[in-house]
N, C-alpha and C positions, 0 to 999 in steps of 0.2 A: 526340723533343723535342716541346715544345708547339707549338701552331699559331700562336703569336704571331709576328709578322713583325719583321725587324730595324729597321723604321722606326716601330715603335710609340713614341709620344712619352713622355718622362719626365713624372712628375707633379710635378716641381719647380715652385714658383711662378716666374713669368717673371722677376721681379726678382732672385731668388736665383740662377737659372740665368745671368742676365746678369752678376752679380757674380762668379760662379765662372768664367765664360768670360773675363772681363776679367783675373782673377787669373792664370789659366793663361797668357794671352797676354802679360801683363806680365813674368812670369818668363821666358818664352821670348824676350822682347825683350832680356833681360839675358844669358841663357845661350844664345848663338846656336847654331842648328843641332843642338840636343839635345832636340827635342820629345818623343821617346820616353822619355828619362830624366826630363824634367820631369813628364811624365804619371805615371810610376811614383812620383815623389816625392809627388805629390798623392794617388795611390792609397794609399800608406803612411800619410799623414796622415789621410785621410778614413776609412780602415779602422781607425784607432786603433793603428797600429803604429809602429815605429821603423825608421830607414833607415841602412844601412851602405854607404858609398861607398868602393870599393877601386880606387885608380888612382894614377898617377904625380903628383908635384907639378906644379902650374901648369896643370892642365886645367880648373879651374873648380869644384872641390869646395866651397871656402869661399864662392865667389861664389854658388853655388846656395843655400847655407844663409842667407846674408845677404839674398838676393833674396826668399826665402820669408818670412823674418821681416818684412821691410819691406812686402811685398805683403799679408800676412795680419794685419798689425798685432799681432804677437806680441812679447812681451818676449824679449830675446835675450842669451845669454851664450856666449862662446867660451872653452873650456878647452883649453890646450895640454898634452896628456898627456906627461909626462916621467918618467924612472925614479925621481926622488925625490918625486913627487907623492904625497901621503897622502890616504886616504879623507876625512879631516876637511877637506882643502883644497877638496873639491868639495861635500861634504854640508853642512858647517858644524860648529860647535862650541858647547858650553855653557860660558859664562864666568860666574864669580861676580861679581855686581853688589853692591857695598857698600850702595848706596842702598836697594835692595829686600831685601838680606840673603838672596839666593837666586841660584841659577844661572839664567841667561837664555840661551835658544838663539839663536845668531846664524847665520842661514841662509847657506849657501854658494852658489856660482854655479849649482848644480843646481836652484835654485828659480827657474827661468825657464821660459817656455812653450816656447821652442825652444833647446835646448842643443846647441852644436857641440862634440863630443868629438874634437878634432883629433889625429890619429895615436894613436888609442886603444891600439894594441898596443905603444906605448913605455912605458906605465905597468906597474907590477908587477901580478900577478894579484890581490893584495889590494885595490889601488885599482880595478882593473877590476871586481871583484866588488861594489864599493860601488854600482855602477850597477844590479845585478841587481834588488834590491828596488824601486828607483825605476822601472825600466822595466816590471817585471811588475805592481806594485801601486800605482803612482803615489803612493808615500809613502816616507819614510825613517824609520829608527828610531835615535834617539840617546839614550843613557842610559836605555833602557827606555821612552822616550816616542815615539809615532809622530807624524810631522809630514806632513800632506798636501802634495802638490806642486800647482802651478797646473794649471788645465784650460784648453785642452789642454796636454798635456805630450808633447813630441816631441823625441826624441834623433836627431840626425844625426851619425854617427860616421864618421871617415875613417881609412884606413890605406894605406900604400904597399906593394904586393905584392912589390916587388923589393928594396928596401933593408931587409933583415931583421936587420942587425947591431944588437944591443942591444934587440931587441924580444921581446915575450912573446906568442906566438900566442894568440888568443882561444879559450878552451875551448868545447866544443860547447854547454854549457849557456848560455853568453853569446851565441854565434852564434844560438842558437834564439830569443833575445829580439828579434832584428832581423827584422821582417816581410819586408823585401826587402834584397837586396844588389845594387848596380848598379855599373857602370863608365861613366865619361864618354867615355873615349878621346879621340884627337886630333880637332880640328874638321875639317870639310871645307875644301877650298881656298877656297870662296866665303865660308864663315862666318869663316875665319881672316883673310881679306882685310878683311872688315867690322870685325873686332876691331882690326886694325892701323890702320884709317883712321877709326874712330869714337871716341866719348868713352871715357875711362878707365872701367872697370867700377865702381870704387869711387865715383867721382864720379857715375856714373849711378845707382847704388843710393841715394846720398844724396838724389837728386831724386825718388825713387819715392813715390807716395802709396798708402795702404792701399786695396785693392779689396774686402776682406772683413774680418771681425772675429771675435771669439770666439763671438758669438751665431750667426753664419753657419756656422762650423765645427761647432758643436754641432748645429745643424739638419741639416746635410749628413750628419753621422755617424748621426743618427737615420734619415735617409732610406736610407742605405746598409744599415742593419740590416733595413729593410723590403723591400729588393730581392728579387724572387722567384727562387728556385733550384728548378726543377722536379725531380721524381723522376728523370727521364732525365738531367738535368744531374748530380745526385748520383751516379747510376750511373757516369757518365763520370769524375767526380772520384774515386770509390772505385777504379775500374779503374786510374787513374794512380797512386794511392797504393799499391795492391797491386803494381803493376809495379815500384815502387822496392824492395819487400821481396823480390822474386824475381828481381832482375837479377843476372847473373853477376859484374858488376864492382862491385856495391854491397854493402858489408858490413853497414851499418845503414841501413835505409830510413826513410821518413817516419813520424813519430809522429802520434797523433791530434791533438795540438796543432798540428802542422804542417798537417794537413788543415783544421783550423779557420781557420788563417791564410790558407791558399790560398783557401778559400771567401770569407772576408771581403775579400781583395784582389780577387777576381773580381767581387764585388758592387760594390766601389768603382769598378772599371774599367767596369762596366756603367753606373753612374750618370754617370761622366765621358763615356761614349759616348751619353748621353741616353736611356737605357732604364730600365724598371722591372723588368727580368728579366735573368738571366744567360744568355748564349749560350756555346757551346763556345769561340768566338773570344776571349771575355773570359778564360776559364780558361787558354787557351793563351798569351795575351799576358803573363800574370803568372806562369806556371808556373816558368820557369827562374829569374827573380830571387827568387821566394819559396822555391824548394826546393833549388837547387844548393848553397848554403852549409850546408844542413842534412844533406846526405848524407855518409856515411862510406864511402869507397871501400876495396876490399880491398887487401891488401898485395902481391898478386901482380903488379900492373901499375903503370904510371906515367901513367895517363890523367887528363885534366882533368875536373873535376867538371861544368863547364858543358857540355862536349862530350858527356859521358855522359848528362846530363839532357836535352839536346836530342835525342839519339838515342832515349832512352826515350819522350819526348813523341811523336816521329814514329812510334814503333812501336805506339802504343795508338790503336785506332780509336775514333772518336766513337760513343758509344752512342745 
């Protein structure tokens, strides 16, 4: 690894760093006791990815999305995915206008900067696939015409891992479009007590003031792209990727696109940690949420993807 030390300062302008720190602190003030998950949500946004939250109802998935939109001053749309939802319901539709004597495109809720796709696995595969082009290319195509989506464009999708009746599991191609998958889990006793005795979360979100804006997010994303990944760090990254392709319990390992997502997330983690270069600790912090949902386990066992991924991470030495 390079000779740089962990306390090397970031080259972010002081005002931009202060706004970023205030934004992270404000979201943490709404979603209590979930600093690690809030950090990963910012990692996904700053790395230009999308976020999948897989957890039980009532643990704060929607609250996190609302708090991010309010804090970052992003236009927001929530779409409840249900079995009879059509692709046109989220993308939009072309309607013939008599006054202009032509078809005019009427944008759907997908044309927001932050889109909450609630219970995404309850929609049919046809509707789920309508998100693929949007998430991958930041545009949608209707009647042969491409329509660009806003910048930034950030999808936060949720699903319940236990209530699978009437659901359609996300295909691997769609899971691969989510940079990270996280779970919020139950709050700690202290955090839950504060939730029970403090202001209603919806009322609190309504009082939030933006700490950052679109210009700040664009600037931070440019900075993320410039975070240094040394040759030694890339060696470690490739060792991790290679291990997924040679693990006894993994049938399909990480693709090159997954490797790029992992590097981008590690760079965003480094920026949030206040550095201009990636350390192995940054890669380790994002490895499981970036990779576990992308792995296909063999049919011979019944192991959990997260457990296998953690085991793999522990077994690869830092180069």
